ROKELUM-79362 format. One line per field, with one value per residue: residue in three letters; residue number from 1; x, y, z of N, C-alpha, C in turn. Coordinates in pm, whole numbers, plus 32768, in hexadecimal, padded with zeros to 4 digits. Example, Ala and Ser with C-alpha at 12.3 -4.5 7.8 and 13.67 -1.06 7.14 Angstrom:
2
lumpa (Ala,Ser)
drenpa (1,2)
n_px (8527,8505)
n_py (7DC7,7F1F)
n_pz (830C,82C4)
ca_px (84CE,8557)
ca_py (7E3E,7F96)
ca_pz (830C,82CA)
c_px (8528,850A)
c_py (7EB6,8003)
c_pz (830C,8313)
***
This chain:
271
lumpa (Unk,Unk,Unk,Unk,Unk,Unk,Unk,Unk,Unk,Unk,Unk,Unk,Unk,Unk,Unk,Unk,Unk,Unk,Unk,Unk,Unk,Unk,Unk,Unk,Unk,Unk,Unk,Unk,Unk,Unk,Unk,Unk,Unk,Unk,Unk,Unk,Unk,Unk,Unk,Unk,Unk,Unk,Unk,Unk,Unk,Unk,Unk,Unk,Unk,Unk,Unk,Unk,Unk,Unk,Unk,Unk,Unk,Unk,Unk,Unk,Unk,Unk,Unk,Unk,Unk,Unk,Unk,Unk,Unk,Unk,Unk,Unk,Unk,Unk,Unk,Unk,Unk,Unk,Unk,Unk,Unk,Unk,Unk,Unk,Unk,Unk,Unk,Unk,Unk,Unk,Unk,Unk,Unk,Unk,Unk,Unk,Unk,Unk,Unk,Unk,Unk,Unk,Unk,Unk,Unk,Unk,Unk,Unk,Unk,Unk,Unk,Unk,Unk,Unk,Unk,Unk,Unk,Unk,Unk,Unk,Unk,Unk,Unk,Unk,Unk,Unk,Unk,Unk,Unk,Unk,Unk,Unk,Unk,Unk,Unk,Unk,Unk,Unk,Unk,Unk,Unk,Unk,Unk,Unk,Unk,Unk,Unk,Unk,Unk,Unk,Unk,Unk,Unk,Unk,Unk,Unk,Unk,Unk,Unk,Unk,Unk,Unk,Unk,Unk,Unk,Unk,Unk,Unk,Unk,Unk,Unk,Unk,Unk,Unk,Unk,Unk,Unk,Unk,Unk,Unk,Unk,Unk,Unk,Unk,Unk,Unk,Unk,Unk,Unk,Unk,Unk,Unk,Unk,Unk,Unk,Unk,Unk,Unk,Unk,Unk,Unk,Unk,Unk,Unk,Unk,Unk,Unk,Unk,Unk,Unk,Unk,Unk,Unk,Unk,Unk,Unk,Unk,Unk,Unk,Unk,Unk,Unk,Unk,Unk,Unk,Unk,Unk,Unk,Unk,Unk,Unk,Unk,Unk,Unk,Unk,Unk,Unk,Unk,Unk,Unk,Unk,Unk,Unk,Unk,Unk,Unk,Unk,Unk,Unk,Unk,Unk,Unk,Unk,Unk,Unk,Unk,Unk,Unk,Unk,Unk,Unk,Unk,Unk,Unk,Unk,Unk,Unk,Unk,Unk,Unk,Unk)
drenpa (1,2,3,4,5,6,7,8,9,10,11,12,13,14,15,16,17,18,19,20,21,22,23,24,25,26,27,28,29,30,31,32,33,34,35,36,37,38,39,40,41,42,43,44,45,46,47,48,49,50,51,52,53,54,55,56,57,58,59,60,61,62,63,64,65,66,67,68,69,70,71,72,73,74,75,76,77,78,79,80,81,82,83,84,85,86,87,88,89,90,91,92,93,94,95,96,97,98,99,100,101,102,103,104,105,106,107,108,109,110,111,112,113,114,115,116,117,118,119,120,121,122,123,124,125,126,127,128,129,130,131,132,133,134,135,136,137,138,139,140,141,142,143,144,145,146,147,148,149,150,151,152,153,154,155,156,157,158,159,160,161,162,163,164,165,166,167,168,169,170,171,172,173,174,175,176,177,178,179,180,181,182,183,184,185,186,187,188,189,190,191,192,193,194,195,196,197,198,199,200,201,202,203,204,205,206,207,208,209,210,211,212,213,214,215,216,217,218,219,220,221,222,223,224,225,226,227,228,229,230,231,232,233,234,235,236,237,238,239,240,241,242,243,244,245,246,247,248,249,250,251,252,253,254,255,256,257,258,259,260,261,262,263,264,265,266,267,268,269,270,271)
n_px (BDCA,BD74,BCBC,BC85,BB7E,BB52,BC3E,BBD2,BAE1,BB6F,BC48,BB20,BABA,BB6B,BB9E,BAAE,BAEE,BC04,BC5D,BD1E,BD90,BE7E,BFA8,C013,C0E6,C178,C1B7,C28A,C2BD,C2EA,C3E0,C41E,C347,C35D,C403,C4A4,C521,C5D4,C54A,C568,C52E,C3F5,C3F0,C3D6,C2C8,C241,C16F,C100,BFD1,BEC0,BE80,BDCB,BD52,BDD6,BD83,BE27,BE5A,BE5D,BED3,BED5,BF0B,BF6A,BF42,BFE9,C02E,C128,C1AE,C1D7,C18B,C119,C112,C057,C062,BF7B,BF94,BF66,BEF8,BEDB,BE41,BD7D,BD34,BC63,BC94,BC49,BD27,BD9A,BD68,BE2D,BF22,BF20,C000,C01C,BFDB,C0B5,C0A6,C083,BFE5,BFAF,BEC6,BEC3,BDF4,BD1E,BC91,BCAB,BD5D,BE33,BE65,BF13,BF1A,BFA5,BF87,C02B,C0F9,C157,C111,C16D,C215,C262,C308,C308,C333,C206,C1F4,C266,C1F4,C1C4,C2A1,C2AE,C1F8,C1C2,C0CC,BFD2,BECD,BD83,BC7A,BB73,BB56,BBF1,BB91,BAE4,BB6F,BC9B,BC99,BC75,BD69,BE36,BE54,BEBF,BF70,BFBA,BFD1,BFA8,BEF6,BDAD,BD55,BE63,BE70,BDDE,BE39,BF38,BFF3,C055,BFE5,BEAE,BE0B,BDF6,BD48,BD1D,BD4C,BC0B,BB67,BBB1,BB5E,BA35,BA15,BA6E,B991,B8AF,B8C9,B8C7,B9A7,BAB9,BB99,BC98,BCE3,BD41,BDF6,BDF9,BD0A,BC24,BB21,BA94,B9BB,B9B4,BA85,BA0C,B920,B9E3,BA5E,B955,B8FA,B9D4,B9AC,B8CB,B8CB,B959,B8F6,B800,B86F,B8FC,B800,B7B3,B86C,B941,B9EE,B9F2,BA93,BB7A,BC44,BBCD,BBA0,BABF,BB0C,BAC4,BABE,B9B2,B93A,B93C,B857,B84B,B879,B7A8,B736,B7CD,B81B,B89B,B99F,BA37,B964,B976,B91E,B7FE,B6C4,B6B4,B638,B5C9,B59F,B59D,B650,B778,B844,B9A1,BB08,BC68,BDB3,BE74,BF8F,BFF9,BF37,BDD8,BCB6,BB5D,BA61,B93F,B8E5,B83B,B7C7,B8B6,B948,BA7F,BB79)
n_py (CD6D,CCA3,CB29,C9FB,C9D3,CAC1,CA5D,C96A,C9A8,CA25,C94F,C8AC,C93C,C988,C892,C80A,C875,C8A1,C75C,C677,C755,C7BB,C82A,C923,CA34,CAE2,CBF8,CC9A,CD8B,CE16,CD65,CD64,CD01,CBB6,CAE9,C9DF,C9C5,CA01,CAD7,CA59,C93F,C943,C92F,C807,C7DE,C822,C7BD,C701,C65E,C6CA,C604,C60D,C6D4,C71B,C735,C790,C7C0,C92A,C93E,C925,C836,C7EC,C6D6,C638,C590,C516,C4C3,C587,C6AE,C7BC,C876,C994,CA8A,CB78,CC36,CDA5,CE13,CD82,CD2C,CC7F,CC64,CC3F,CCB5,CD3A,CD36,CE06,CEE6,CFCE,CFD5,D01A,D0DD,D030,CF2A,CE1B,CD0A,CC42,CB52,CAF4,CA3E,C915,C946,C9F5,CAF8,CB5C,CBB9,CB7B,CC26,CC99,CD72,CE5F,CF68,CF89,CF21,CE63,CD4B,CBF6,CAF4,C9A5,C8B2,C744,C5ED,C50F,C447,C44B,C513,C4FE,C527,C63C,C66A,C64B,C6BE,C6CD,C5C0,C5E0,C6B1,C681,C545,C4E7,C3BA,C3AD,C337,C313,C46B,C4B7,C3ED,C4C3,C566,C517,C558,C639,C797,C885,C9B5,C9C7,CA45,CAA4,C97E,C964,CA00,C9C1,C925,C824,C78B,C769,C7AA,C8CF,C971,CACA,CBE8,CC74,CB92,CAF7,CB85,CB9D,CA63,CA38,CAE5,CA73,C96E,C9D3,CA2D,CAC9,CB8E,CBA5,CAAB,C98F,C8AF,C7B5,C7CA,C773,C67E,C580,C567,C677,C65A,C5AB,C676,C733,C6DA,C68A,C7A7,C804,C782,C7C5,C8D8,C8E6,C882,C8FA,C9E3,C99A,C961,CA70,CAD9,CB28,CC6C,CD76,CE7F,CF51,CF24,CE32,CD88,CCA5,CB99,CC46,CD39,CD7B,CDC4,CD2A,CCCE,CC7E,CD68,CDF1,CD3D,CD11,CCD8,CD46,CD96,CEAC,CF79,D032,D0C3,D08C,D016,CEF4,CDC1,CD1F,CD34,CE47,CEAE,CF96,CF7C,CF2A,CF9E,CEFA,CF26,CE05,CD83,CE30,CE4B,CEB7,CE2C,CDEB,CDDC,CD3E,CDAD,CD4F,CC67,CBD9,CB9A,CBF3,CAE0)
n_pz (92AB,91CC,9235,926E,91EA,9157,90A3,902F,8FAB,8EC4,8E88,8E19,8D73,8CA4,8C3F,8B9C,8AB3,8A61,8A5D,8998,88F1,8809,8833,878C,8798,8892,898E,8A5E,8B22,8BE4,8C75,8DA5,8E04,8DBB,8E89,8EB0,8DCB,8CAA,8B81,8AB7,8AE0,8AC3,897F,898F,8985,88C8,87D0,885E,88FE,89C9,8ACD,8BB3,8CDE,8E29,8F7E,9081,91E8,920F,90F3,8F8E,8EA5,8D69,8CAB,8B91,8A61,8A31,8B20,8BB6,8CB5,8CF5,8E0E,8EE4,8FB9,9026,90D1,917D,9092,8F9B,8E8A,8DAE,8C52,8B0D,89DB,88AC,87D7,8720,87B2,8865,8937,8A98,8B88,8C59,8C24,8C4E,8BCA,8AE6,8A2A,88BC,87D8,86E1,85CA,864B,868C,87B2,88D1,89CC,8AE8,8C01,8D0E,8DD1,8ECF,8F90,8F90,903A,8FEC,8FA3,8EBD,8E80,8DE1,8DB5,8D9B,8D6E,8DCF,8ED7,8F74,9091,9112,90E5,91C3,92DB,9374,947E,94AA,93B8,9417,93C5,9376,942F,954B,9683,977F,9702,9704,980F,986C,9806,9898,99BB,9AD3,9AA0,9AEC,9ADA,9A35,99DB,990C,9862,9833,9789,9691,963C,955E,953D,95FB,95A7,9477,93A7,945A,9495,9512,94FC,951D,95BA,96CE,9684,9693,97AC,9823,97EA,9847,9977,9A24,9A7F,99F0,9A5E,9B10,9BE8,9B16,9BE2,9C94,9C3F,9C28,9BA0,9B44,9AD9,9A1E,994E,9913,988A,97CC,9735,96F9,9687,957E,9512,9538,943F,9389,9361,92DA,920E,9140,9130,90C0,90F7,91DA,919C,9206,91C1,9102,906C,8F57,8E53,8D67,8C93,8CC0,8D8B,8EC7,8FE4,90EA,91DA,92C5,92F4,93B2,946E,95F3,96C1,9680,9616,9681,9759,9858,9818,9877,98D5,981E,9884,999B,99E4,9A84,9A7C,9955,996C,9941,9952,9938,98CA,98C3,981C,9765,972E,9803,97E1,98E4,99A4,9AB7,9B74,9AF8,9AD4,9BE4,9C97,9CFF)
ca_px (BDFD,BD21,BC9D,BC52,BAC8,BB45,BC97,BB8F,BA91,BBAD,BC32,BAC3,BA9D,BBF6,BBA8,BA53,BB31,BCAF,BCB3,BD3A,BDA6,BF02,C01E,C0B0,C150,C185,C1F7,C2A0,C2AD,C31E,C437,C43D,C2DA,C399,C444,C4D1,C578,C5FE,C501,C566,C4B8,C3A0,C3E1,C389,C221,C20E,C11A,C0BE,BF54,BEB5,BE41,BD8F,BD9C,BD54,BD87,BE89,BE56,BE51,BF1F,BEA6,BF68,BF5A,BF96,C023,C039,C1C1,C1BD,C22C,C124,C12E,C0E5,C03D,C02F,BF6C,BFA2,BF14,BE94,BEBC,BDB8,BD9D,BCB7,BC70,BC7D,BC53,BDDA,BD97,BD73,BEB4,BF3A,BF31,C086,BFFE,C00A,C105,C113,C00D,BFE0,BF4E,BEB7,BEDF,BD66,BCC0,BC8D,BCA9,BDC7,BE19,BEED,BF1E,BF23,BFBC,BFCE,C0AC,C196,C173,C106,C1C9,C1DE,C2B5,C30E,C345,C2E8,C182,C215,C2D8,C1CE,C1CC,C318,C2BE,C1AA,C1B5,C07D,BF92,BE5D,BD0B,BC07,BAF3,BBA7,BC0A,BB50,BB06,BBFE,BCF6,BCAB,BC88,BE06,BE75,BE5F,BEF9,C009,BFD2,BF9F,BF67,BE54,BD46,BD47,BEE3,BEA4,BDAF,BE93,BF93,BFB8,C0AA,BF95,BE63,BE68,BDA4,BD00,BD50,BCDA,BB86,BB39,BBCC,BB14,B9D2,BA13,BA66,B925,B81D,B8F0,B8C6,BA20,BAFB,BC28,BD22,BC96,BDBF,BD83,BDE8,BCAD,BBB8,BADD,BA88,B945,BA29,BAC7,B9B1,B8EF,BA59,BA33,B8ED,B91F,BA34,B97D,B856,B8DE,B9C5,B895,B7C6,B8CA,B8FA,B785,B7C2,B8D6,B9E3,BA07,BA72,BAB6,BBDC,BC58,BBDC,BB11,BAEC,BB6B,BA59,BA94,B91A,B996,B8F2,B7A5,B846,B8B0,B70B,B6DA,B823,B7C4,B8E6,B9F3,BA35,B916,B9A7,B8BF,B79A,B697,B6C8,B5BB,B59C,B567,B565,B6CA,B7D5,B8EC,BA13,BB7A,BCEA,BE07,BEDC,C031,C007,BED7,BD3A,BC32,BAD1,BA1D,B8EF,B916,B7D3,B7C9,B939,B99D,BB03,BB80)
ca_py (CD01,CC03,CACA,C977,C9F2,CB03,CA51,C8CB,C9E2,CA20,C8E4,C87D,C98E,C96C,C801,C801,C8A4,C85B,C6EB,C65A,C79A,C79D,C8AB,C96E,CAA7,CB21,CC89,CCCF,CE51,CE2A,CD23,CD32,CCA4,CB2B,CAEB,C975,C987,CA69,CACF,C9F4,C8F7,C94B,C8E4,C790,C7EE,C847,C74E,C6A5,C679,C6C1,C578,C64A,C71A,C6EB,C7A2,C78F,C85B,C9AC,C92C,C909,C7D8,C7B6,C662,C628,C4CB,C4EE,C4AD,C62A,C70E,C858,C8C3,CA62,CAD3,CBF6,CC72,CDDA,CE5A,CD3E,CCF8,CC16,CC91,CBFD,CD1E,CD5C,CD37,CE85,CF54,CFF6,CF8A,D07A,D0F0,CFDF,CEA7,CDE4,CCA1,CC2A,CAE1,CAE1,C997,C917,C952,CA36,CBA1,CB93,CB81,CB85,CC8F,CCBB,CDF7,CE6F,CFF9,CFBD,CEB1,CDE0,CCC7,CBBB,CA87,C924,C859,C6B9,C571,C50D,C3D3,C487,C55E,C4F6,C550,C6E4,C6A7,C699,C720,C660,C596,C621,C6B7,C645,C4DC,C467,C3AF,C402,C304,C38B,C4F7,C490,C3F4,C52E,C5CD,C4E0,C54F,C6C9,C7FD,C8F7,C9E8,C9B5,CA97,CA92,C929,C958,CA3A,C983,C8D4,C79E,C74A,C747,C7EE,C90A,C9AB,CB30,CC60,CC61,CB0A,CAEF,CBE3,CB5F,C9F8,CA63,CB25,CA0F,C8FA,CA27,CA1A,CB53,CBA8,CB6A,CA07,C92A,C80A,C73D,C7DA,C723,C604,C50D,C593,C70D,C634,C593,C6F2,C7A1,C672,C6AF,C81F,C804,C71D,C80C,C93A,C8E6,C86E,C966,CA5B,C96A,C980,CACE,CAB7,CB77,CCA8,CE0E,CF22,CFB1,CF1E,CDC8,CD65,CC30,CBF0,CC81,CDAD,CD5C,CDB4,CCD1,CCF4,CC6A,CDD6,CDC3,CCDD,CD05,CCF7,CD8C,CDDC,CF53,CF9D,D03B,D140,D083,CFC7,CE54,CDB1,CC95,CD42,CECE,CF1F,CFFA,CF2D,CF61,CF65,CEFC,CEF6,CDAE,CD39,CEA7,CE29,CEDC,CDC5,CDF2,CD4F,CDAD,CD76,CCCE,CBE0,CBA1,CBB6,CBE0,CA9E)
ca_pz (9247,91B4,9270,9216,9198,90FA,9021,9026,8F7A,8E95,8E2C,8DB7,8CE1,8C32,8C12,8B50,8A36,8A33,8A59,8915,889E,87DF,8828,8723,87B4,88FD,8979,8ADB,8AFF,8C7B,8C86,8E06,8DFD,8DC0,8EEF,8EB7,8D4D,8C4E,8B1C,8A4A,8AFE,8A79,8928,897A,899D,8839,8761,88B3,891E,8A75,8B00,8C25,8D43,8E9D,8FDA,912C,924A,91C1,9066,8F2F,8E69,8CCA,8C6E,8B1A,8A30,8A3D,8BCC,8BF4,8D03,8CFE,8E81,8EE6,900D,8FFE,9153,917F,9041,8F66,8E53,8D09,8BE0,8A9E,89BC,880F,879E,86B8,8810,8897,89E0,8AEB,8BD2,8CDA,8BD0,8C45,8B9A,8A73,89A6,882C,87AB,8647,856C,86B5,8694,8827,88F9,8A98,8B39,8C7A,8D27,8E5F,8EE6,900B,8F82,9090,8FBF,8F66,8E67,8E80,8D87,8DA1,8D5E,8D9F,8E40,8F2E,8F9F,9140,9110,910A,91ED,9359,93A0,948E,9447,9380,9473,9397,936B,94E7,95D8,972E,97D5,96E2,9729,987D,9876,97F3,993F,9A0E,9B05,9A8F,9B86,9A55,9A30,9938,987A,9823,97E7,96F4,9626,960D,94D5,953E,9648,9549,93F7,936F,9492,94AA,9571,94FE,9519,9654,971B,9683,96DA,984D,983E,97CC,98D2,99E2,9A35,9AA8,9994,9ACC,9B58,9B9B,9B03,9C60,9CFC,9BFA,9C2B,9B46,9ACB,9A7D,9993,98E6,98E7,9827,9722,96D8,96CA,9605,9507,9519,94F2,93C7,92E4,932A,9293,9186,9127,9127,9052,9158,9213,915A,923B,9189,9045,9034,8EC6,8E11,8CEA,8C05,8CDC,8DD3,8F3A,904A,914B,92A1,930C,933D,9443,9503,965C,9720,9622,95D1,96C4,97E8,989A,97EB,98CC,98C0,97B9,98C3,9A33,99E9,9A95,9A0E,991D,9997,9911,99A1,9905,9914,9842,9789,972C,976E,980F,9838,9925,99F5,9B45,9BE7,9AB7,9B03,9C27,9C96,9D71)
c_px (BD92,BD31,BC8B,BBC3,BAF8,BBD6,BC1F,BB3D,BB03,BBD6,BBAB,BAC4,BAFC,BBD3,BB4A,BA82,BBCE,BCC7,BCCA,BD96,BE5B,BF3B,C045,C0F3,C135,C1BE,C207,C2D7,C2E2,C367,C43A,C3C1,C317,C3FC,C4AB,C532,C596,C576,C51E,C536,C432,C382,C3AE,C32B,C1F2,C201,C0FB,C03D,BF4C,BE7B,BDEC,BDC3,BD66,BDC5,BDE1,BE92,BE1C,BE7D,BED3,BF59,BF1C,BF75,BFC7,C064,C0CF,C205,C230,C172,C189,C0E9,C0E0,C01C,C015,BF8F,BF49,BE9A,BEC8,BE3D,BDF5,BD28,BCB0,BC42,BC6D,BD18,BDFA,BD85,BDEA,BEB6,BF56,BFBD,C096,BFF4,C084,C15D,C082,C03C,BFA7,BF4B,BEAD,BE1F,BD14,BD07,BCB5,BD4F,BDF0,BE7F,BE99,BF58,BF20,BFFD,C016,C0E5,C196,C16F,C166,C1C9,C28E,C2BB,C35A,C2FD,C256,C1AD,C24E,C287,C1B0,C255,C327,C25C,C1AE,C177,C05A,BF35,BDE4,BCBA,BB86,BAE9,BBCC,BBAE,BB72,BB60,BC72,BD06,BCA3,BD58,BE51,BEC3,BE82,BF6B,C013,BFA2,BF8F,BF0B,BDF3,BD57,BDF8,BEEE,BE6D,BE0C,BEE3,BF86,BFDF,C052,BF07,BE76,BDE1,BD37,BD45,BD01,BC5A,BB1A,BB4F,BB6C,BA5B,B9A2,BA2B,B9DA,B8B3,B869,B8DB,B96E,BA77,BB93,BC81,BD14,BCF9,BD83,BDBF,BD6B,BC3A,BB99,BAA3,BA2F,B96A,BA46,BA54,B950,B94D,BA49,B9DA,B8DE,B98A,BA0F,B8FB,B859,B92E,B967,B828,B833,B8D0,B891,B794,B830,B950,B997,BA31,BA21,BB04,BBC1,BC35,BB60,BB51,BB25,BB37,BA29,BA13,B971,B92C,B8AF,B7D1,B864,B7F4,B702,B747,B7D8,B80D,B974,B9E8,B9C6,B905,B944,B828,B76D,B6C0,B62E,B5A9,B550,B55E,B5F8,B702,B82C,B941,BA9D,BBDA,BD26,BE74,BF65,BFF3,BF7D,BE45,BCDE,BBE1,BA9F,B9A3,B90F,B8B8,B7C9,B856,B9A9,BA34,BB27,BBFB)
c_py (CCA9,CB98,CA68,C98F,CA41,CAAA,C9B5,C963,CA21,C9ED,C8B3,C8D2,C967,C8E5,C7E5,C847,C88B,C7C9,C6DD,C6DF,C7B7,C822,C8D4,C9C8,CAAE,CBD7,CC8D,CD1D,CE30,CD7D,CCF6,CD00,CC07,CB2A,CA6C,C964,C9DF,CA8F,CA7B,C976,C8E5,C925,C844,C778,C7E5,C7FD,C6CB,C6A9,C662,C630,C5D9,C68D,C70F,C77E,C756,C7E5,C8B5,C9BB,C8F3,C8A4,C7CF,C73C,C674,C588,C4AC,C4B9,C534,C651,C789,C875,C95D,CA27,CB67,CC54,CCF3,CE02,CE10,CD20,CCD1,CC6B,CC58,CC25,CD12,CD35,CDCD,CEFE,CF65,CFA7,D014,D07A,D05F,CF54,CE58,CD63,CCAF,CBAF,CAE7,CA62,C99A,C90E,C994,CAA9,CBCD,CB83,CBAD,CBE2,CC9E,CD29,CE2E,CF38,CFD9,CF63,CE75,CD4D,CC44,CB25,CA27,C8C9,C7B8,C664,C561,C486,C3EF,C506,C584,C521,C603,C6E9,C6DD,C6B5,C684,C62F,C604,C624,C669,C590,C480,C43F,C3F3,C3A6,C32C,C3D9,C4F8,C47F,C441,C563,C58A,C51F,C605,C707,C88A,C951,C9CB,C9FC,CA87,CA0F,C93E,C997,CA2C,C8D8,C852,C766,C71E,C7D3,C83A,C95F,CA4C,CB8C,CC4F,CBFA,CAE7,CB3D,CBA8,CAB0,C9FD,CA93,CAC1,C983,C957,CA0A,CA78,CB2E,CB7C,CAF2,C9FD,C8B0,C7A2,C747,C796,C6AA,C5AC,C520,C61B,C6C8,C5FE,C629,C75A,C767,C689,C704,C844,C7B7,C7A0,C888,C961,C8E2,C8A2,C9D4,CA05,C965,C9E7,CB0E,CB46,CBFB,CD1A,CEB3,CF88,CF9F,CEAE,CDCF,CD0A,CC42,CC23,CCF6,CDE4,CD75,CD68,CCFD,CCC1,CCC9,CDD4,CD9B,CCD0,CD2C,CD75,CDF1,CE68,CFC1,CFF0,D0D2,D12E,D01F,CF40,CE22,CD45,CCBA,CDED,CF00,CF6F,CF82,CF96,CF66,CF88,CEFD,CE68,CD60,CDAA,CE9A,CE51,CE3D,CE05,CDA8,CD8B,CD4B,CD53,CC6C,CB96,CBCD,CB6D,CB63,CAA2)
c_pz (922D,9216,9212,91EC,9124,907A,8FFA,8F98,8ED4,8E18,8DC2,8D4F,8C6E,8BEE,8BC1,8AC8,89E1,8A14,89CC,8896,886F,87CF,87CC,8720,8845,8945,8A28,8AF3,8B8C,8CBF,8D20,8E46,8E11,8E16,8EFF,8E44,8CF3,8BC5,8AB8,8A5B,8AB8,89EC,8902,8950,8926,87E3,87C1,88A5,89B8,8A5E,8B83,8C8B,8DC2,8F24,9069,9193,9203,9148,901E,8EC4,8DE2,8CAB,8BBB,8AEC,8A1E,8A9F,8C00,8C5E,8D03,8D8E,8EBC,8F5F,901E,9058,9133,9114,8FBC,8EF3,8DA4,8CBA,8B6A,8A63,8918,880F,8768,875E,8847,8917,8A24,8B37,8C29,8CB2,8BCC,8BD6,8B46,89E6,894B,8825,871A,8626,85D9,86A4,8755,885E,8997,8ABB,8BDB,8CA4,8DB3,8E84,8F27,8FEC,8FD1,9068,8FA2,8F0C,8E7E,8E28,8DA1,8D76,8DA8,8DDB,8EA3,8F6F,9065,9160,9151,9153,92AC,93A7,93F7,9453,9444,940B,942A,9387,93ED,9540,963D,9776,9793,9717,97A7,98A3,984C,9891,99D6,9A22,9AAF,9AD9,9B4F,9A64,99BB,98C5,9815,97D2,9735,9673,960B,95B7,94D3,95B1,95FD,9506,93BF,93B2,9493,9513,959B,9525,95B8,96B6,96E6,969C,9740,9863,984E,983A,9961,9A64,99FB,9A1C,99DE,9B1C,9B22,9B71,9B7D,9C9E,9CA4,9C2B,9BC7,9AFD,9A7E,9A1F,98FA,98CA,987A,97C7,96D9,96C8,9689,9592,94BA,94DF,9450,933F,92FC,92E7,921B,914C,9105,90DF,9077,917B,91AF,91AB,91F4,90FD,902C,8FB9,8E93,8D8B,8C8B,8C50,8D6C,8E88,8F96,909C,91C3,92F3,935D,939B,9490,957A,96BE,96DB,95F6,9628,975F,97ED,9875,9891,9898,989A,9844,995E,9A42,9A1D,9A1C,99F9,9975,992D,994A,9910,9919,9894,97E8,9748,9780,9777,983A,985C,9973,9A77,9BBB,9B7D,9ABE,9B36,9C6B,9D00,9DF1)
***
């Protein structure tokens, strides 16, 4: 599933082309993609212009000049592309926006059909949110406050989108390795320096991933069809049975809440 760096990469790529474009037509070939309205609501976008694109957690929001927003969650295999209008849609392209006086259109493609689209008033965005703070925007005092009174395990908290938004399995493992913390560490055992190191690791890992345009392991490609490059810099994720790049110990994998967690048993000793 695309995480914060991948989604931000898509948003930046789309923003360079789509802002100011006026919608001339749309095509919704998989009606269940639209979760909170009937298809007729999309008629309200005809003639409207794109004001901007933004990311919230792992979601993409497209704001229009008529106080309407389209929100997309890519889930496992969702992809956005800007494609020539004359090219036929393949069977996995479920939504498209065409624009006045433009030879290209925006297409949403999703092989597994887990992705979703919501339509709502831009001014009502927060009502559809419910997510935790953005990890690259949060100050250390606020970050520290998030853990107050909690006893959960670190990996689970980092994956909890209501706790902090945008971090998924790949970057949770990489962050915990950078912070030298075991994924099953209980928050109640952390000391002040651990919280500072974790906050630093969150920012460092996500910024590095953004610099490399995200991680392409399975399906992720940006709006121009290019893969990310951060998979070449992963320290632990997907490296079971390979030597740790820091100490040489063999990377291990454990299952936690139905997901794999990769870690170094020496650099990330369990408390």
